[in-house]
C-alpha positions as CSV (number, residue, x, y, z in Angstrom):
1,M,0.0,0.0,0.0
2,N,1.4,3.5,-0.8
3,T,1.2,6.0,2.0
4,G,3.1,8.7,0.5
5,N,1.9,11.6,-1.9
6,A,2.8,12.4,-5.4
7,T,6.3,13.4,-4.3
8,G,7.1,10.5,-2.3
9,E,6.6,12.1,1.0
10,A,5.0,10.2,3.8
11,A,1.2,11.4,4.3
12,P,0.8,13.1,7.5
13,R,-1.1,10.8,10.0
14,R,-4.7,12.1,10.8
15,R,-5.6,12.5,14.4
16,N,-8.6,10.9,15.7
17,A,-10.3,13.7,17.5
18,A,-12.4,11.5,20.1
19,S,-9.5,9.6,21.3
20,T,-7.1,12.6,21.3
21,R,-9.7,14.5,23.6
22,E,-10.0,11.2,25.8
23,A,-6.3,10.8,26.1
24,I,-6.1,14.4,27.1
25,L,-8.9,13.7,29.6
26,R,-7.6,10.7,31.1
27,S,-3.8,12.7,31.4
28,A,-6.0,15.3,33.1
29,K,-7.6,13.0,35.4
30,I,-4.0,11.4,36.5
31,A,-2.3,14.8,36.7
32,F,-5.0,16.7,38.9
33,T,-5.3,13.9,41.2
34,R,-1.8,13.6,41.5
35,H,-0.8,17.3,41.9
36,G,-4.0,19.1,42.4
37,Y,-5.3,22.4,40.3
38,D,-2.3,24.6,41.2
39,G,0.6,22.1,41.1
40,I,0.4,21.0,37.3
41,G,0.2,23.1,34.0
42,V,-1.2,22.5,30.7
43,R,2.2,21.6,29.2
44,E,2.4,18.9,31.7
45,I,-1.1,17.5,31.0
46,A,-0.2,17.7,27.3
47,Q,2.9,15.6,27.5
48,G,1.2,13.1,29.3
49,A,-1.6,12.9,26.5
50,G,1.0,13.1,24.0
51,V,0.0,16.1,22.4
52,T,1.0,19.7,22.4
53,A,-0.4,22.1,25.1
54,M,-1.9,24.3,22.0
55,L,-3.9,21.3,21.0
56,V,-5.2,20.8,24.7
57,N,-6.4,24.6,24.7
58,R,-7.9,24.0,21.3
59,Y,-10.0,20.9,22.7
60,F,-10.9,22.1,26.0
61,G,-10.3,26.1,25.8
62,S,-8.3,26.6,29.2
63,K,-6.8,25.1,32.0
64,E,-9.9,26.0,34.2
65,L,-12.6,24.5,31.5
66,L,-10.3,21.4,31.4
67,F,-10.4,21.0,35.4
68,A,-14.2,21.6,35.3
69,E,-14.7,18.7,32.7
70,T,-12.2,16.5,34.5
71,V,-14.3,17.0,37.9
72,E,-17.5,16.3,35.9
73,A,-16.0,12.9,34.5
74,V,-14.6,11.9,37.6
75,F,-17.7,12.7,39.8
76,A,-20.0,11.3,37.3
77,E,-19.0,7.9,38.4
78,P,-20.0,7.8,42.1
79,T,-18.5,4.5,43.7
80,L,-19.7,5.0,47.3
81,L,-23.3,5.7,46.9
82,T,-26.0,3.5,45.7
83,D,-29.8,4.2,44.5
84,D,-31.6,2.2,47.2
85,A,-31.9,4.2,50.4
86,A,-32.5,0.7,52.5
87,T,-29.0,-0.2,51.5
88,L,-27.3,3.2,51.4
89,S,-25.5,3.0,54.8
90,R,-24.3,-0.6,54.2
91,F,-23.3,0.2,50.7
92,A,-21.1,3.5,51.7
93,A,-19.5,1.8,54.6
94,V,-18.4,-1.3,53.1
95,A,-17.1,0.6,50.0
96,L,-15.2,3.0,52.2
97,V,-13.6,0.4,54.2
98,G,-12.5,-1.5,51.3
99,D,-11.2,1.7,49.4
100,E,-7.4,1.8,49.9
101,S,-4.9,4.4,48.9
102,H,-3.4,3.9,45.4
103,D,-0.5,5.3,43.6
104,G,0.3,5.2,39.7
105,D,-2.4,6.0,37.6
106,H,-5.4,5.6,39.9
107,V,-7.9,8.3,39.8
108,D,-9.4,9.4,43.2
109,G,-12.2,11.8,43.3
110,F,-11.5,12.7,46.9
111,L,-7.7,13.3,46.3
112,L,-8.6,15.3,43.4
113,M,-10.8,17.4,45.7
114,L,-8.1,17.5,48.6
115,R,-5.3,18.6,46.4
116,S,-7.3,21.4,44.5
117,V,-9.6,22.8,46.7
118,S,-7.1,25.5,48.1
119,N,-7.6,27.3,44.7
120,P,-10.8,29.6,44.9
121,R,-11.9,28.8,41.5
122,A,-11.2,25.1,41.7
123,A,-13.2,24.8,44.9
124,D,-16.0,26.6,43.1
125,I,-15.9,24.1,40.4
126,L,-15.5,21.3,43.1
127,R,-18.7,22.8,45.1
128,D,-20.9,23.0,42.1
129,S,-20.1,19.5,40.8
130,I,-20.7,17.7,44.4
131,E,-23.9,19.5,44.9
132,R,-25.0,18.3,41.5
133,H,-23.7,14.6,41.5
134,F,-23.8,13.8,45.4
135,E,-26.0,16.1,47.4
136,Q,-28.9,16.2,44.8
137,H,-28.5,12.3,44.5
138,L,-28.6,11.7,48.4
139,A,-31.5,14.4,49.0
140,A,-33.8,12.3,46.6
141,L,-33.1,9.1,48.6
142,L,-33.3,10.6,52.2
143,P,-37.1,11.2,53.5
144,G,-38.2,13.7,56.1
145,T,-36.8,16.9,57.2
146,D,-33.7,18.7,57.6
147,T,-32.7,16.8,54.1
148,H,-30.0,19.0,53.2
149,E,-28.1,19.2,56.6
150,R,-28.3,15.4,57.1
151,V,-27.1,15.2,53.3
152,A,-23.8,17.3,54.2
153,L,-23.4,15.6,57.3
154,F,-23.4,12.1,55.2
155,L,-20.7,13.6,52.8
156,S,-18.6,15.2,55.5
157,L,-18.6,11.7,57.2
158,I,-17.3,10.1,54.3
159,A,-14.9,12.7,53.7
160,G,-13.6,12.4,57.4
161,F,-12.9,8.9,57.0
162,Q,-11.2,9.1,53.6
163,L,-8.8,11.8,54.9
164,M,-8.0,9.7,58.2
165,H,-8.2,6.4,56.7
166,N,-6.7,6.8,53.2
167,V,-4.7,9.6,53.2
168,L,-3.3,9.9,56.8
169,G,-3.5,6.1,57.5
170,S,-4.9,6.3,61.2
171,T,-3.6,3.5,63.0
172,A,-6.8,2.8,64.8
173,T,-8.9,2.4,61.6
174,T,-6.0,0.6,59.7
175,R,-5.6,-2.0,62.3
176,A,-9.2,-2.4,63.1
177,D,-11.2,-5.4,61.8
178,P,-12.6,-4.2,58.4
179,A,-16.0,-6.1,59.3
180,A,-16.3,-4.3,62.5
181,L,-15.0,-0.9,61.0
182,A,-17.6,-1.2,58.2
183,R,-20.6,-1.9,60.8
184,R,-19.6,1.0,63.2
185,L,-19.7,3.4,59.9
186,E,-22.8,1.8,58.7
187,A,-24.6,2.6,61.9
188,L,-23.3,6.3,61.8
189,F,-24.7,6.7,58.4
190,E,-28.0,5.1,59.4
191,Q,-28.5,7.9,62.0
192,L,-28.5,10.3,59.1
193,V,-30.4,8.0,56.7
194,E,-33.2,7.7,59.1
195,Q,-35.4,10.7,60.0
196,A,-34.8,11.7,63.5
197,P,-38.1,11.6,65.6
198,A,-39.9,14.8,66.5
């Protein structure tokens, strides 16, 4: 097969727009998770995707817009919540206890948040996405009054455990029996799922 042109030069390779965009987004997920919003630049993200910084900006417009789309992609796949209020507490507890810190190319929504939240604009993006992907989801599941406060506390318990257990490696939680630890967490979650008596 002749892949050259009339002058004998090799034809330029066509870039697949969808796969290029996905490569950039994957690189951004890893980079923002490892380094946070302020710790990484478009050039490094481009290098991780095998493209130029100019191409990243062409596809996403700016670092801020790329971050926003990265957050959306990561938070659109909740791994700690279920659609069933009856099993929500158990599901979240077991998922939290079974989730361990990862290295390499692992993408972790909590680490993405933790390492980026010091930037005010990144914090706005994160807050908006958390409200849409997690708070609204939980609010629809929890019956009764004070729903939004209970949802906020539910998410705070998740974030606090992730910080102590996965990030800091709390001796008490890492040495605890996983099943017993999950039961304790489940009981705490269940207090927020159930409507408090009047």
